[in-house]
N, C-alpha and C positions, 0 to 999 in steps of 0.2 A: 396558589395551588402548588403542590409539590410534584415535580416531574422527573421521571427516570428515563434516561436515554441509553439505548443499547444498540449494538451493531454486530453484524456478521460480515466477514470478508475483507475487502481491500482498504487501502489507505484513503481512497476517495470517499468511501462510506464513513470513515473516521472524520475526514474533513467536513463532511456534510452535517454530522451530528454536532460537531463543534460550532458550526454556523447556527444550527437550530438552538443550541445552548445559549448563544449570545442573544438571539431573538427572543427566546422565552424570558431570559433575564431582563432584557430591555422592556418587556411588557409587564414586568413586576412579579414574575414567578420564580420559584426556587428549584434548582436542579439538585437532586438527591443521589446518594451513592448506591442505593439498592431499591429494588421493587417493593420491599417490605414496607417502606415509608412513603410510597408514592400514591398520589391521587390519579395520575395519568402516566402512561408509558408510551414511548415512541421506539419502535424497532426498525432499523434500517437493514433490510434483508439482502441476501446474496443468492445467486443462482448459477454461479460459474461451474459448479459440479453438482451431481446429485447429492453428495454429502453436504455441501453448503446449503442447498435447498432444505434438506432434512434438518440441519442445524438451525436454520431460520424458523422453521415450524416449531422446533423444540423450544427455542427462545420465547416465542409467543405463548406457547402453552405453559411454560414454567412461570412466566410473569402473571398469567391469569391465576395459576395455582397460588401465587404469592398474595393474591387478594386485590390486585389492581383491576378495577371494574371498567376502566376506560383506556383501551389500548389502540394505538395508531400503528398500522402496518404500512410500511413504505419500502422502497428499494426495488432491486431487480427481480427477486422472486415474486414479490407482490405485483409487479408490473406484468409478469408472465402468467401468473395464476391468481388474478384478483378475486375471482369467485371463491376459490378454495380458501384464500386468506380471510375473506369476509365471514366464512363459516366457522372459523376458529373461535374458541371461547373468549368472550369479552372484547373482541375486536369491534370497535365502534366506527372506526374510520379506515378506509383503504385509500391510500394516496399513491398513485403511480408515479414513476420517475418524471414524466412530463409535467406533473403538477407539484413536484416536490419543493420547488423554490417558494411556493406559496403555502406550504404545509402549515406553518405556524399561524398566520392570520386565519387560515381556513378552520383549523381545529379550535381556535380561540374565539371564533365568530366575529372577527374584526373585519371591517371593509378593506378589501385588497388595496384600493386606491389611497386609503388613509394610513396604511401600515408603513409609516415613514419615521419609525422611532430612531432616536439618536443611537448609533452603534456604540457598544460598550467595548472596553478593552477585553482581550482574550483572557479567560480564566479557565484553567484545566478542569475538565469534567471530573467530578469526584468518583471514587470507586475504581473499578478495574480499567476504566478508560482515562485515568489521570495521567496525561502524557506531558513530559517536559517539552518535547518537540511540538511545534504547531503545524498541523497539516492544512495547507491552503489549496483549495480547489481553484484551478485556473482554467479548466476545460472540461467539457462533458461530451458524451456521445462518440461515435466512431463511424467512419465511412469505409473502413476495411471490411471485408467479408471473409475472414478466416473461417474455414469450413467447420471448425470445432466450436466456435465461440458464440455463446448466446448473449453476451453482454451488448454487442452492437444492436441486437434485436430489442433488448430490454431498455437500452439507453437512448436509442435513436441516433439521428445524424450528428456529426461532429459540430461543435460550436464552442467558441472561445469567449472567455470573460474579458471585458475591456481592461486594458493595461491599468488605467486609473483605479478601477475597482480592486485589482490585485494588489497594487501598491498600498491602497488604503487598508486592506485586510492585513497585509504584512506589517504595516506600521501599528495597527491595533494590537497585533500579537506581540510585537516588540515592546509596546507600551505596557502590556500585561506581564512582561518579564521573560518572554520566550528567548532562549539563547540560540535556538536552531529553528529554521523554517524549512519545511519540506513541500515542494510543489507537486501537486497531484492532478491526475486527470485520467479519463478512460484511454485516450490516445494523446498523451502529453506532448509528443513531438509534433502534433498537428496544430499546436496553439498558433493562432494568428493568421492562418491561411485565408480566412474570409475578412481579415482586418488589414490585408496587405502588409503583413509582418511575419516574423518567424520566432520560434522559441528562443533563438540566440538573442534577439532584440529584447525579449522579456527579461532574460537573465541579466543582460547588461544593464537594463533600466533598474532592476532591483538592487544590483550591486552599486549603481551610481546614485540612486535616489533614496535609499534607505540605509539605516545603520546596522543592517543584519550582520551578525558575527559568523554564523554558520548557515550556509545555504545548501540544500540537498535536493537533487532531482530524483523523483521516483522512476518507475519503469519507463524505458524508452525503446520504441521499436527501431531496430537497426537500420531500416531503410530511410528513416528520417534524418540520419546523421551523415556527415561527411568528415573527412579527416581534419578539416579546418575547425570543426566545432570544438575540438578538444583544446584549442588555444585559450578558451575561456578559463581553463583551470590555471592560467598564469596568476589569477587572483586567488590567493590562498583561502579566502572565505568560502569558496566553492568546494564542497567536501569531495574527496577523491574516491567516490564510490559510484559505479555504474551498474544498473540492473538492466541487462539486455536479454530479453526473452529469445531463446533459440528455438525451442519446441522440438526440433529434430535435427540430427546431424546427417541426415540422408537427403540428398537433393530431390530424389523422386518422391519421398514422403513430404518434403516441404512444398513441392508442386501440388500434390493432392490436398494439402492443407490450405492452399491458396495464400501462402506466405510470400511476401515480396522480397525475398532474400535468397541467397545461395550460400553454401558453406564457404566458397571462396571469398565472396564479398564480406561475409561475417568474419572470416579469418583476418582479412586486411584491416577491418575496423578495430578488432581487438589488438592487433599489432600496433596500429597507429595510436590507440589510447595508451597502451603501455609504454610507448616510446616518448610520450609527451607528459603524462601525469605521474609524478613520483608516488610510489607506494599505492597505486590505485588497486582497489579491490573490484573485481568484476563478477557479479552473480547472474544467474540465469533462471529460466523456467524450461522444463522439459515435459513432454507428454509421452507416456509409455503405452504402447498398444494401440496406436491410431489405426483406424480401419485400413486393411490391406498391408500393414507393416509386416514384411517378410523377415525371416531370420537374418538374411543378408543386410536388409535395411537397418534392422536393429543393431547389427554388428557395426555398420558404418556410423551410426549414432554414438555408440559406445566408444569407438575409436576416436571420433571427433571430440567428444567430451573429454576424453583423456588427453588429447592433444592441446585443447584450449586451457586446461588447468584452471578452471574457475575457482573462485574463493568461496563458493557456496551456491545455494540455490534451492529451488523447489522442484519436486518431481510429482506429476499428477498422472494417475492412471486414466486413460481416456474414458470420458464419461459422456454418453449420448445425451444431447440436450435438445429439447423440442424446438423445431423450426430451423435447425442448422443442417447444412448440406451433408455433413459427415454421417448423419443418422441414416441417410439413404444409400450410402456407399456399400458396395460389396466387400466381402472379406472382413466382417466384424470379428475382432479378436476375442477369444474366450476370456472371461474375467480372471481365471486363475493364471493365464499366461500374461495378461496385463500386469497383475500383481507381481509376478516373478520378474518381469522386465523392470518394473518400478523399483524393486528392491536392488537389482543389479546397478541401475543408474544412480540410486541413492548412495550406494556403497562407493561408486566412482567419484561422486561429488564430495562425499565425506573425506575420501582419501586426498583429493586435491585441496580441499579446504584445510585439512590438517597440515599439508605441506606448505600452504600459503601462510598459515599462522606461525609456523616454526621460523619463518623469516624475521619475525618481529620480536622474538624472545630476547630480552635484554634491552630493547629499545624503550625510550621514554616518549610517550605520545599524549596528546590532549584528549581528555575523556569528558563527555557530558553525562552526568549521573541521571539516570532515568527512574530508578527506584531506590528507596532507602528504608530499611527495616531495622528495628532495635536488635541488638546482638549481645545481651547480657553484659558481663563485666568488660568485654572487649570493645564496647561502644556500638557502632552502627555498621551494618553490612550494606554495601551499596553495589549496584550494577549499572553500567552505562555503556556508551558506545564511543569508539574512537571516530575520527573523521572518516576513515576508510572502512567503517562499519565492522570493526572487531569488537566482540562483546567482552567486557572487562568487569571483574569483581574486585572489591577492596574493602578494607575495614578502616573506619575513622572514628575519632573520639566524639565527633558531633555530626549530625545529619547534614549531608551535602546535596540534597535533592535540588536539581536544576542548577547546579554549579558546575563549572568547568575547571578541572585540575590537570596538571601534568602528572602522569602516572608511569612508573617503570613496570613493564610487562615481564613478569618473572617466569611464568609457566602457563600452559593452557591445558585444562582438564575438562573433558566433555564439551569442548567448543567454547569455554569461557576462560579467559586469561585470569590468573591470579596476579593482582597488581599491587603496587605500593606507591602511595602519593608522595611526590618529592617536592 
């Protein structure tokens, strides 16, 4: 059977469809690059914002229009709105997050207890999700109750994958040719709490027990880290990029959000990271127009964002999500004001990101090529990422997909460096 896999949302969703891809292949099925050639499709949905939920429904409908008669809907939006998902065209299976690990044997009609197929080496999913980097799920769920977040509701309680399983997945990815491993989870920093371990131990084990060349951590909540955590970066295989969600630069807003951090503790963490990790890039997430956000609180956030000088990030307009505490709060901000504040914060991030990039013009840095496209008589146009997550484009006489090159960064246009392989 030919199977098409698609996803909306986070890196964790990407990691999950990569795992499904291996399982389907181990059971003898083929993963295809588009819905047009598929007998079955699996869509891993998202619900973090109203737009993500809408995108998820759109994906499912477009796959049905492409002629796929057997569609599996799974993921966060499906878990929150299972009845609505089941009513969409050609959706034959609705698999909530709590049952997602057994999705493949379930839809293939294989006994769960006998689904013990020999794992295969990682092969990039064809089509738009063909990634050089391997996203490895190490943790799921979250015990935090941030007032705006529906993910904890959709994903359930925090739980860690055993160290041995993670090491095995990393080794399969490396055997399949992956040059970079990205560890993902809903609350990555909580890995190991119920295993009498901590994320630091997992990172040390992977650096010690595998031949990983580039290891990257996805989003980390600031309250899970202390200044000593950054000593891990003495091993150059750990990529110098941290994504630390701030959400707000106002302490009163952070308190309403039920975030376990303050601007002062966040500031100390940033300063500690920059003092220890050479060339570190620090990105963040921000929410514009959280309920009750006054002009003064927004001004505090903007001032703090300017002070922190992030190398980039994402700004989300507050989006009421079902079941979250923020939906019941007084002082809901009008959508047009949310959008205006969003635009102001984006401009601030873009300005600090530009300043960050300018520091690296003329430098030679290691780049892993993520995409390669033919470019006429000039050869091949490539784009990839430095270790500290700067986006780089270059031209080469032959395709270099999934290769690592030293590249001189000549200039940056629209956020992408123009580079030359040296």
